[in-house]
PADO-740349 format. One record per residue (C-alpha): x, y, z. Coordinates in nm, 3 decimals, padded with zeros to 5 digits, m for minus. Each point is the difference from the previous one (the first is absolute). Layout:
<pts>
+---------+---------+---------+
|      c1 |      c2 |      c3 |
+---------+---------+---------+
|       X |       Y |       Z |
...
+---------+---------+---------+
</pts>
This chain:
<pts>
+---------+---------+---------+
|      c1 |      c2 |      c3 |
+---------+---------+---------+
|  09.675 |  05.951 |  12.873 |
| m00.062 |  00.078 |  00.369 |
| m00.068 | m00.299 |  00.225 |
| m00.319 | m00.005 |  00.205 |
|  00.033 | m00.121 |  00.356 |
| m00.264 | m00.153 |  00.224 |
| m00.007 | m00.224 |  00.301 |
| m00.256 | m00.248 | m00.136 |
| m00.074 | m00.064 | m00.366 |
| m00.332 | m00.175 | m00.064 |
| m00.031 | m00.154 | m00.345 |
| m00.359 | m00.022 | m00.123 |
| m00.307 |  00.217 |  00.070 |
| m00.274 | m00.259 |  00.001 |
| m00.181 | m00.096 |  00.319 |
|  00.326 | m00.123 |  00.157 |
|  00.199 |  00.315 | m00.077 |
| m00.277 |  00.233 |  00.117 |
| m00.038 | m00.193 |  00.327 |
|  00.377 |  00.002 |  00.053 |
|  00.014 |  00.375 | m00.053 |
| m00.275 |  00.060 |  00.254 |
|  00.180 | m00.195 |  00.272 |
|  00.338 |  00.154 | m00.074 |
| m00.148 |  00.349 |  00.000 |
| m00.176 | m00.063 |  00.331 |
|  00.340 | m00.081 |  00.150 |
|  00.164 |  00.307 | m00.150 |
|  00.235 | m00.210 | m00.215 |
|  00.115 |  00.180 | m00.317 |
| m00.085 | m00.199 | m00.309 |
| m00.082 |  00.008 | m00.371 |
| m00.243 | m00.225 | m00.189 |
|  00.086 | m00.068 | m00.364 |
| m00.263 | m00.124 | m00.246 |
|  00.077 | m00.074 | m00.363 |
| m00.359 |  00.073 | m00.109 |
| m00.282 |  00.156 |  00.206 |
| m00.120 | m00.071 |  00.352 |
| m00.177 | m00.339 |  00.003 |
|  00.066 | m00.046 | m00.372 |
| m00.069 | m00.374 |  00.001 |
| m00.350 |  00.064 |  00.128 |
| m00.052 |  00.248 | m00.285 |
|  00.138 | m00.183 | m00.303 |
|  00.128 | m00.342 |  00.107 |
| m00.341 | m00.160 |  00.041 |
| m00.321 | m00.054 | m00.194 |
| m00.265 |  00.272 | m00.028 |
| m00.266 | m00.154 |  00.226 |
|  00.231 | m00.107 |  00.284 |
| m00.111 |  00.078 |  00.353 |
|  00.180 | m00.056 |  00.330 |
| m00.033 | m00.352 |  00.140 |
| m00.090 |  00.130 |  00.346 |
| m00.290 |  00.227 |  00.100 |
|  00.078 |  00.368 |  00.049 |
| m00.037 | m00.016 |  00.380 |
|  00.281 | m00.255 |  00.012 |
|  00.228 |  00.048 | m00.301 |
|  00.141 |  00.344 |  00.083 |
|  00.253 |  00.181 |  00.218 |
| m00.111 |  00.064 |  00.360 |
|  00.003 |  00.380 | m00.021 |
| m00.224 |  00.065 | m00.302 |
| m00.318 | m00.146 | m00.147 |
| m00.093 | m00.015 | m00.368 |
| m00.182 |  00.309 | m00.124 |
| m00.343 | m00.070 | m00.147 |
|  00.013 | m00.377 |  00.043 |
| m00.213 | m00.184 |  00.254 |
|  00.182 | m00.204 |  00.264 |
| m00.130 | m00.333 | m00.135 |
|  00.066 |  00.087 | m00.366 |
|  00.308 | m00.102 | m00.199 |
|  00.201 |  00.296 | m00.126 |
|  00.062 |  00.015 | m00.378 |
|  00.367 |  00.007 | m00.097 |
|  00.003 |  00.367 | m00.099 |
| m00.146 |  00.094 |  00.338 |
|  00.271 | m00.202 |  00.169 |
|  00.269 |  00.189 | m00.194 |
| m00.163 |  00.333 |  00.088 |
| m00.016 | m00.110 |  00.364 |
|  00.376 | m00.051 |  00.019 |
|  00.068 |  00.324 | m00.185 |
| m00.222 |  00.192 |  00.244 |
|  00.150 | m00.183 |  00.297 |
|  00.354 |  00.097 | m00.102 |
| m00.103 |  00.364 | m00.042 |
| m00.164 | m00.007 |  00.342 |
|  00.341 | m00.008 |  00.170 |
|  00.206 |  00.154 | m00.283 |
|  00.191 | m00.317 | m00.082 |
|  00.333 |  00.093 | m00.167 |
| m00.071 | m00.196 | m00.318 |
|  00.194 |  00.057 | m00.322 |
| m00.181 | m00.150 | m00.299 |
|  00.155 | m00.089 | m00.333 |
|  00.326 | m00.115 |  00.158 |
|  00.120 | m00.359 | m00.031 |
|  00.268 | m00.158 |  00.217 |
|  00.270 | m00.167 | m00.208 |
|  00.229 | m00.142 |  00.268 |
|  00.070 |  00.000 |  00.374 |
|  00.357 | m00.071 |  00.113 |
|  00.152 |  00.015 |  00.346 |
|  00.262 |  00.272 |  00.050 |
|  00.359 | m00.103 |  00.060 |
|  00.156 |  00.094 |  00.336 |
| m00.294 |  00.219 |  00.094 |
| m00.361 | m00.063 |  00.101 |
| m00.299 | m00.002 | m00.229 |
| m00.064 | m00.061 | m00.367 |
|  00.065 |  00.159 | m00.336 |
| m00.321 | m00.006 | m00.204 |
| m00.004 |  00.061 | m00.372 |
| m00.331 |  00.129 | m00.141 |
| m00.122 |  00.137 | m00.330 |
|  00.004 |  00.345 |  00.164 |
|  00.354 | m00.025 |  00.135 |
|  00.178 | m00.158 |  00.297 |
| m00.128 | m00.004 |  00.359 |
|  00.181 | m00.071 |  00.326 |
| m00.215 | m00.185 |  00.255 |
|  00.068 | m00.157 |  00.338 |
| m00.289 | m00.246 | m00.036 |
| m00.194 | m00.137 | m00.298 |
| m00.353 | m00.145 |  00.010 |
| m00.105 | m00.204 | m00.306 |
| m00.376 |  00.064 | m00.006 |
| m00.059 | m00.115 | m00.357 |
| m00.223 | m00.292 |  00.101 |
| m00.026 | m00.346 | m00.156 |
| m00.163 |  00.086 | m00.334 |
|  00.306 |  00.099 | m00.200 |
|  00.048 | m00.241 | m00.289 |
| m00.298 | m00.182 | m00.154 |
|  00.060 | m00.374 | m00.030 |
| m00.116 | m00.189 | m00.310 |
|  00.121 | m00.361 |  00.017 |
|  00.183 | m00.128 | m00.307 |
| m00.277 | m00.239 | m00.098 |
| m00.155 |  00.127 | m00.323 |
|  00.255 |  00.139 | m00.250 |
| m00.063 |  00.363 | m00.087 |
|  00.036 | m00.096 | m00.365 |
| m00.345 | m00.162 |  00.018 |
| m00.299 |  00.188 | m00.143 |
| m00.168 |  00.053 |  00.336 |
|  00.028 |  00.336 |  00.170 |
|  00.166 | m00.047 |  00.339 |
| m00.011 |  00.268 |  00.270 |
|  00.057 |  00.016 |  00.373 |
| m00.292 |  00.091 |  00.227 |
|  00.177 |  00.330 |  00.076 |
| m00.045 |  00.098 | m00.367 |
| m00.369 | m00.087 | m00.012 |
| m00.234 |  00.302 |  00.015 |
| m00.344 | m00.107 | m00.124 |
| m00.168 | m00.248 | m00.238 |
|  00.001 |  00.253 | m00.284 |
|  00.377 | m00.006 | m00.034 |
|  00.006 | m00.369 | m00.095 |
| m00.060 | m00.146 | m00.347 |
| m00.320 | m00.193 | m00.059 |
|  00.008 | m00.361 |  00.111 |
|  00.031 | m00.219 |  00.306 |
|  00.227 |  00.115 |  00.282 |
|  00.216 | m00.241 |  00.200 |
|  00.075 |  00.134 |  00.351 |
|  00.280 | m00.184 |  00.180 |
|  00.000 |  00.051 |  00.376 |
| m00.296 |  00.011 |  00.240 |
|  00.107 |  00.236 |  00.275 |
| m00.170 |  00.334 |  00.055 |
|  00.114 |  00.146 | m00.334 |
| m00.069 | m00.305 | m00.216 |
| m00.346 | m00.063 |  00.142 |
| m00.112 |  00.363 | m00.028 |
|  00.129 |  00.035 | m00.356 |
| m00.157 | m00.329 | m00.107 |
| m00.333 |  00.096 |  00.156 |
|  00.003 |  00.342 | m00.166 |
|  00.075 | m00.155 | m00.338 |
| m00.274 | m00.259 |  00.041 |
| m00.251 |  00.270 |  00.102 |
|  00.088 |  00.192 | m00.317 |
| m00.107 | m00.297 | m00.210 |
|  00.341 | m00.153 | m00.065 |
|  00.068 | m00.372 |  00.004 |
|  00.250 | m00.052 |  00.281 |
|  00.219 | m00.290 |  00.109 |
|  00.147 |  00.030 |  00.350 |
|  00.301 | m00.203 |  00.114 |
| m00.040 | m00.059 |  00.375 |
|  00.296 | m00.087 |  00.221 |
|  00.028 | m00.044 |  00.379 |
| m00.175 |  00.282 |  00.186 |
| m00.169 |  00.108 |  00.319 |
| m00.364 |  00.113 | m00.032 |
| m00.120 |  00.199 |  00.301 |
| m00.361 |  00.117 |  00.026 |
| m00.040 |  00.362 | m00.107 |
| m00.261 |  00.046 |  00.272 |
| m00.156 | m00.228 |  00.258 |
| m00.277 |  00.064 |  00.247 |
|  00.010 |  00.372 | m00.067 |
|  00.376 |  00.055 |  00.028 |
|  00.271 |  00.034 | m00.265 |
|  00.278 | m00.256 | m00.007 |
|  00.248 |  00.275 |  00.097 |
| m00.191 |  00.032 |  00.327 |
| m00.008 | m00.375 |  00.051 |
|  00.374 | m00.035 | m00.060 |
|  00.049 |  00.273 |  00.259 |
| m00.212 | m00.141 |  00.282 |
|  00.123 | m00.353 | m00.072 |
|  00.357 |  00.130 |  00.037 |
|  00.109 | m00.111 | m00.346 |
|  00.151 |  00.329 | m00.113 |
|  00.275 | m00.040 |  00.259 |
|  00.137 | m00.325 | m00.148 |
|  00.371 |  00.062 | m00.062 |
|  00.045 | m00.252 | m00.283 |
| m00.221 | m00.191 | m00.242 |
| m00.072 | m00.366 |  00.083 |
|  00.270 | m00.238 | m00.119 |
| m00.050 | m00.080 | m00.368 |
| m00.237 |  00.295 | m00.053 |
|  00.261 |  00.268 | m00.068 |
| m00.116 |  00.041 | m00.359 |
| m00.371 | m00.078 |  00.041 |
| m00.210 |  00.282 | m00.144 |
| m00.305 |  00.155 |  00.166 |
| m00.323 | m00.005 | m00.201 |
| m00.179 |  00.302 |  00.144 |
| m00.161 |  00.301 | m00.166 |
| m00.160 |  00.332 |  00.079 |
| m00.147 |  00.025 | m00.352 |
| m00.373 |  00.058 | m00.043 |
| m00.040 |  00.096 |  00.363 |
|  00.198 | m00.295 |  00.130 |
| m00.109 | m00.361 | m00.050 |
|  00.154 | m00.329 |  00.103 |
|  00.189 | m00.157 | m00.291 |
| m00.184 | m00.318 | m00.100 |
|  00.166 | m00.201 | m00.276 |
| m00.307 | m00.222 | m00.039 |
| m00.211 |  00.309 | m00.064 |
|  00.255 |  00.118 | m00.257 |
| m00.029 | m00.335 | m00.176 |
| m00.379 |  00.028 |  00.010 |
|  00.029 |  00.341 | m00.170 |
|  00.165 | m00.169 | m00.298 |
|  00.365 |  00.047 |  00.095 |
|  00.215 | m00.306 | m00.069 |
|  00.226 | m00.111 |  00.284 |
|  00.322 | m00.196 | m00.041 |
|  00.281 | m00.097 |  00.236 |
|  00.343 |  00.151 |  00.044 |
|  00.170 |  00.074 | m00.334 |
|  00.303 | m00.225 | m00.051 |
|  00.125 |  00.004 | m00.358 |
| m00.066 |  00.092 | m00.363 |
|  00.066 | m00.228 | m00.294 |
| m00.119 |  00.012 | m00.359 |
| m00.257 |  00.271 |  00.053 |
| m00.149 | m00.161 |  00.310 |
|  00.024 |  00.085 |  00.369 |
|  00.029 | m00.284 |  00.250 |
| m00.147 |  00.029 |  00.349 |
|  00.069 | m00.185 |  00.321 |
| m00.273 | m00.238 |  00.121 |
| m00.039 |  00.209 |  00.314 |
| m00.306 |  00.218 | m00.061 |
| m00.234 | m00.194 |  00.231 |
|  00.266 | m00.016 |  00.272 |
|  00.080 |  00.372 | m00.024 |
| m00.366 |  00.098 |  00.027 |
| m00.061 | m00.251 |  00.281 |
|  00.292 |  00.145 |  00.197 |
| m00.137 |  00.350 | m00.059 |
| m00.339 | m00.117 |  00.127 |
|  00.163 | m00.146 |  00.312 |
|  00.168 |  00.333 |  00.068 |
| m00.332 |  00.180 | m00.049 |
| m00.193 | m00.235 |  00.231 |
|  00.269 |  00.015 |  00.268 |
| m00.044 |  00.377 |  00.025 |
| m00.377 | m00.042 |  00.033 |
|  00.044 | m00.257 |  00.276 |
|  00.242 |  00.220 |  00.193 |
| m00.234 |  00.296 | m00.043 |
| m00.296 | m00.201 |  00.133 |
|  00.204 | m00.111 |  00.301 |
|  00.106 |  00.361 |  00.067 |
| m00.363 |  00.118 | m00.010 |
| m00.109 | m00.272 |  00.242 |
|  00.295 |  00.053 |  00.233 |
| m00.065 |  00.373 |  00.023 |
| m00.380 | m00.017 |  00.012 |
| m00.043 |  00.220 | m00.308 |
| m00.340 |  00.049 | m00.163 |
|  00.107 | m00.027 | m00.365 |
| m00.245 | m00.113 | m00.271 |
|  00.007 | m00.369 | m00.088 |
|  00.128 | m00.089 | m00.349 |
| m00.035 | m00.377 | m00.047 |
| m00.004 |  00.030 | m00.379 |
|  00.363 |  00.118 |  00.007 |
|  00.103 | m00.353 |  00.103 |
| m00.161 | m00.161 | m00.304 |
|  00.245 | m00.095 | m00.275 |
| m00.156 | m00.049 | m00.343 |
|  00.052 | m00.317 | m00.201 |
|  00.317 | m00.029 | m00.202 |
| m00.041 |  00.118 | m00.359 |
|  00.110 | m00.217 | m00.292 |
|  00.333 |  00.184 | m00.018 |
|  00.088 | m00.163 |  00.334 |
| m00.150 | m00.344 | m00.054 |
|  00.129 | m00.036 | m00.358 |
|  00.301 |  00.235 | m00.010 |
|  00.162 |  00.128 | m00.317 |
|  00.368 | m00.093 |  00.005 |
|  00.093 |  00.130 | m00.345 |
| m00.147 |  00.279 | m00.209 |
|  00.071 |  00.097 | m00.361 |
| m00.006 |  00.378 |  00.028 |
| m00.077 |  00.073 | m00.363 |
| m00.286 | m00.248 | m00.004 |
| m00.134 |  00.158 |  00.320 |
|  00.005 |  00.342 | m00.167 |
|  00.258 |  00.142 |  00.241 |
|  00.150 |  00.326 | m00.125 |
|  00.135 |  00.142 |  00.328 |
|  00.182 | m00.148 |  00.297 |
|  00.008 |  00.211 |  00.318 |
|  00.265 | m00.110 |  00.248 |
| m00.114 |  00.084 |  00.355 |
|  00.317 | m00.158 |  00.130 |
|  00.137 |  00.265 |  00.232 |
|  00.318 |  00.202 |  00.011 |
|  00.368 | m00.031 |  00.076 |
|  00.201 |  00.255 |  00.194 |
|  00.288 |  00.202 | m00.141 |
|  00.250 |  00.127 |  00.255 |
|  00.298 |  00.006 | m00.235 |
|  00.055 |  00.364 |  00.098 |
|  00.073 | m00.097 |  00.362 |
|  00.318 | m00.155 |  00.144 |
|  00.014 | m00.372 | m00.078 |
|  00.032 | m00.076 |  00.371 |
| m00.371 |  00.071 |  00.059 |
| m00.141 | m00.261 | m00.240 |
|  00.026 | m00.376 | m00.033 |
|  00.120 | m00.200 | m00.300 |
| m00.334 |  00.057 | m00.174 |
|  00.002 |  00.374 |  00.060 |
| m00.266 | m00.008 |  00.274 |
|  00.043 |  00.224 |  00.303 |
|  00.153 | m00.149 |  00.312 |
| m00.136 |  00.171 |  00.309 |
| m00.147 | m00.030 |  00.346 |
| m00.314 |  00.212 |  00.021 |
|  00.150 |  00.230 | m00.263 |
|  00.347 |  00.025 |  00.153 |
|  00.261 | m00.126 | m00.246 |
|  00.338 | m00.159 |  00.082 |
|  00.167 |  00.309 | m00.151 |
| m00.006 |  00.255 |  00.280 |
| m00.189 |  00.309 | m00.114 |
| m00.211 | m00.168 | m00.270 |
| m00.367 | m00.076 |  00.070 |
| m00.293 | m00.147 | m00.193 |
| m00.366 |  00.097 |  00.014 |
| m00.318 | m00.113 | m00.174 |
|  00.075 | m00.372 | m00.029 |
| m00.258 | m00.279 |  00.041 |
|  00.037 | m00.163 |  00.342 |
|  00.260 |  00.262 |  00.092 |
| m00.100 | m00.034 |  00.365 |
| m00.340 | m00.172 | m00.011 |
| m00.287 | m00.099 | m00.224 |
| m00.136 |  00.355 | m00.005 |
|  00.317 |  00.145 | m00.154 |
| m00.151 | m00.021 | m00.349 |
| m00.290 |  00.226 |  00.097 |
|  00.008 |  00.380 |  00.010 |
| m00.041 |  00.011 |  00.378 |
|  00.265 | m00.270 |  00.041 |
|  00.272 |  00.189 | m00.186 |
| m00.068 |  00.305 |  00.221 |
|  00.080 | m00.203 |  00.312 |
|  00.305 | m00.159 | m00.165 |
|  00.124 |  00.351 | m00.084 |
| m00.034 |  00.097 |  00.365 |
|  00.223 | m00.291 |  00.099 |
|  00.265 |  00.084 | m00.263 |
| m00.001 |  00.364 |  00.115 |
|  00.059 | m00.121 |  00.355 |
|  00.302 | m00.203 | m00.111 |
|  00.146 |  00.303 | m00.179 |
| m00.061 |  00.206 |  00.314 |
|  00.192 | m00.255 |  00.205 |
|  00.296 |  00.009 | m00.238 |
|  00.002 |  00.381 |  00.006 |
|  00.022 | m00.015 |  00.377 |
|  00.304 | m00.222 | m00.005 |
|  00.174 |  00.220 | m00.258 |
| m00.070 |  00.316 |  00.199 |
|  00.146 | m00.165 |  00.308 |
|  00.311 | m00.099 | m00.195 |
|  00.065 |  00.365 | m00.092 |
| m00.063 |  00.119 |  00.360 |
| m00.304 |  00.200 | m00.115 |
| m00.278 |  00.053 |  00.256 |
| m00.230 | m00.300 | m00.001 |
| m00.369 |  00.094 | m00.010 |
| m00.176 | m00.311 |  00.126 |
| m00.334 |  00.115 | m00.137 |
|  00.133 |  00.045 | m00.351 |
|  00.269 | m00.266 | m00.018 |
|  00.053 | m00.301 |  00.222 |
| m00.335 | m00.040 |  00.169 |
|  00.028 | m00.279 |  00.262 |
| m00.347 | m00.125 | m00.099 |
|  00.117 | m00.034 | m00.359 |
|  00.313 | m00.182 |  00.116 |
| m00.218 | m00.243 |  00.191 |
| m00.217 | m00.055 | m00.307 |
|  00.312 | m00.081 | m00.200 |
|  00.107 | m00.262 |  00.254 |
| m00.345 | m00.154 |  00.012 |
|  00.001 | m00.044 | m00.375 |
|  00.357 | m00.127 | m00.030 |
| m00.119 | m00.357 | m00.038 |
| m00.220 |  00.066 | m00.304 |
|  00.119 | m00.238 | m00.278 |
|  00.182 |  00.149 | m00.298 |
| m00.227 |  00.058 | m00.297 |
|  00.116 | m00.054 | m00.355 |
+---------+---------+---------+
</pts>
């Protein structure tokens, strides 16, 4: 079988792979993008039917194209997001090959570059960009044995209330996915129990501006690492139903039962940590701190924004907080389905072992791995807080493309080829590299 050759191989054609292709193409760098399914497949089939983007359309997009047929303050449905990336890739003729999965990437011996095995045959590449993102392997903690009678699914397998058997639904995890799924199920008439762990709870809107805008003007998107101890704290925010602030007290008032973090399962009963009140109080503190900073910003800048004193009012604690349930017999509670909104693990087993730590997580500095020639893209906190958003991955891709450009310049110089400063070793890019040399390693 003939071997394909390319300078850069990008693995994955979601938002990260499409952004990477745009920046490589703009620099005239030959590359191929491989996608095992379709462009933006996870947006198409890896999420529930009613999912919308968590950021408004004016903000949660690439800089060079707006959403077609969606107002700037609306939240794009998942299918529109997938179509957006497909159209964006076609806009600049991204060299994407769909239906091709990468099996392994191994460094060549005594010559530069990598040998890449794929389901469509081998490829030789000088550089490899892993743009598969963080949502690769659904995680269901080994708490409730799968031999029990309850149906157990991950949030990535949930589509709509109609797919579930009759009965009460237990949702474990109260980040964006867990809250939205629980709210949808409750609105459909289901009895729902929601297990709430530590979380941040920003206001969806305040004084006429979306929280994405507030995080921008308050310079919070540029944070390069989460606060100490908050690395795994989820964000309870939603664009569903036009975008409303997540309010756990309101969910309890709607009839949803709240419990603390799920700890163990014994004899048909789930046990919960006595932390529900603390988790919600900490979420409230996060919410109020954003309001206070926003108020100070408005005053400092003399802005004429509408007052919103009611946003500062926190309702009384419901009974679930004052008299928490620490153990629940699932059969007695009528539970027939458990949905685990407990996140994902990465799978980079196809890459050289030198680019991951002992738990298989990528080791990198702003996407640059310790294995020369291997890069990552699409990771949470890859360079800053905004890396998880569509616009953030576009800017991270620009940085990774710059690093590849720098390496190309050095290699061209080594072979005595003419060095085109505009296309290879741009002094401004070199300066940017030096300025960012002190950024801590991310794992």
